[in-house]
Structure formats: C-alpha cells, structure tokens
C-alpha positions, 0 to 999 in steps of 0.5 A, spaced: 877 848 083 883 851 086 885 859 086 881 860 080 874 859 083 871 866 084 868 869 090 865 875 087 871 879 084 876 876 089 879 869 088 879 864 094 887 865 095 885 872 096 880 871 101 885 866 105 890 872 104 886 877 107 883 873 113 890 871 115 892 879 115 886 880 119 888 875 124 895 877 125 892 885 125 888 882 131 893 878 134 898 884 134 893 889 136 890 885 143 897 885 147 893 882 153 894 887 158 887 888 160 885 881 160 892 880 164 890 885 169 883 882 170 885 875 171 891 878 176 886 882 180 881 876 180 887 872 183 889 877 188 882 877 191 882 869 191 889 869 194 887 874 200 882 869 203 886 863 201 892 866 205 888 868 211 885 861 211 892 858 210 896 862 216 890 861 221 891 853 219 898 853 220 898 857 227 893 852 229 897 846 228 904 849 230 904 856 233 904 857 241 901 864 240 897 867 235 890 867 233 890 860 231 893 858 237 888 862 241 882 858 237 885 851 239 886 854 246 879 856 247 876 851 244 879 846 248 877 849 254 870 850 252 871 858 253 866 859 248 866 867 249 873 867 249 873 863 242 869 868 238 873 874 240 879 871 235 873 869 230 870 875 229 877 879 229 879 874 223 872 875 220 873 883 220 880 882 218 878 878 212 872 883 210 878 889 211 883 885 206 877 884 201 875 891 201 882 893 200 883 889 194 877 891 191 879 898 192 886 897 189 882 893 183 877 899 182 883 904 182 888 900 177 882 897 172 877 902 172 874 899 166 872 893 169 867 897 173 863 899 166 863 892 164 860 890 171 854 895 169 852 892 163 
C-alpha cells in the first residue's frame, strides 16, 4: 500500500505531487481578471435598472419636483395623458442607459461577444 504501490512507471506519491503541481500552476495562471470583469459588467447592467427604479421610488415619496413627483401628481389628478409622459421618458431613459452599458461592455470585454456566439 503506501508509496510503493505502482501506477505504471510512477508511484502514488509521484502522482499526488504531479497533481498538486498542476493545480498550483492552474491557480496561478488564472488570475480571474476575465471572470471579474464579466461579473462586474453584469452587475453594472443590473445596477443601472435598479438605480433608476430606486431614484423614481424615492422621488415619489419625498420630492416635490422630479419625475416621481410628476407621476404622483398626475395619477392623483387622474390626468392619464400627462401621466404617461414621464412614464415614456423613464422607459426611454432606461433603454438608453442599458444600451450605453452594453456598448461599454462590448468595448471593454470583446471576448464576451465570441462566447455569446457559441
């Protein structure tokens, strides 16, 4: 049993040492920069939408002016035509910000586009 049990021309101890060296080499070769930037870009894309929702929600409860305050004022007055103006503007702002982050992601992480094609 132990170190003398043969595995072809190598012993069990030599195989364990070889596996340890390979694992260490892989750990040092993968610095995580690619995965880190992918996770960061996904987080930024999610954060843009959440930030927009958070800002409007805060304005709806606290502000006197702003898009959130307009939404509250027009919904209370049952002015549906005026209510949809800020809604459409916020939707356009969300699309524009999402596209801007996507373009920035394509520019900073071009390898991600090749992964999408697979």
